[in-house]
N, C-alpha and C positions, 0 to 999 in steps of 0.2 A: 398477532394474537394478543388479546387483552391480558396484561400481567395478572390481574386479579382473577381471571377465568381459571387459571391453573389451580389455585387454592380452592375456589368454589366448586370445582369438579371433584374435589376430595382425593386428589392424587396423593400417593404415598411415596415417601423417600426412605431408602434403606440407609441407616447410619449405624455402623458397627454391629450389624446383625439385628438391630431392633428397628421396628417400623414406627414411623412418626407420621401423623396426619398433618398436612399443611393446610392451614386455614388462611384465606385471603383477608379475613377481618382482624386477625390478631396483629399487634405491633411487631411481634417477632418475625412474622412472615415478610415484613417490609424491610427488615434489616438484613445485612449481608451475613451469610452463613459462615461460621468459623470452623466448620467441619473440614477435615483434610480432603483433598481432591482424590477421587477414585482413580485407580489405574486404568479404568475403562473410559474415563472422560476424554472427549475429543473436541477439537476445534477445527472448523472448516472456514477458510478464508473465501471471501467473495472474489469474483473475477477482477473487480476493480482493485481490491487489495493485492491480489497476485500481480497485476500489472504494475502497481506502484512499487512493489517489492523488486520486480525485474528492473524497473527504471532506476531505482535506488542503487542496485548492484551495478548497472551499466554506468551510471554517473560516477559512482565511487571508483570505478576502474579507469576512468579517464584521467589523463594527467592534469595537473594544475596548469595555469596559464604559462605558455612558453614565451617568456619575456624576450628571448633572443629573436624569435620569429616575429613577435609584435614590433620589435625595434626595426627589423629589416623591412617589414611592410610599411611602417610609419616613414622610414627614410625614403623608400621608393615613392610613396605618395608625395612627399615634400619635394622630391627631385623631379617629379613628373614622369618617372619610369614605371609606375605601377600600371600594368595592363589588366583589363578586366575581360575574362573569357565568358561572354554572355551565354554561349551554348553549354559550357560546363556548369554554370550556375543554374540554368534552366533544367538541365538533366538532374542535378542534385535536388532541386526543389520537387521535381516529379517523383524521384525515388523516395524522398521524404514523405510526400503525400500518400504514395502507395503503401509505405510502411505503416502509416497510421491506420490503414484499413485492415491490417493483419490482426 
């Protein structure tokens, strides 16, 4: 919606029991309102914002780097004892790809 269209349509805003006409041409209509928020004001997040919020919560619940495990893997690689389970990696990649479709 064109931001100026609201004011040009002559919409009215209730403020402390008094009606005010909003004009898209006045400088005051382009400034942010200092009126307190109404108890009936609502905000609705987009699906992308909800997804980001879930991702943020998931990531914040994960532990920070496990230095002990990193050291163990590093030592195993250096010693030639680190075995790669290609089937487990492929299964994990498939599960990950499927989870992206949810």
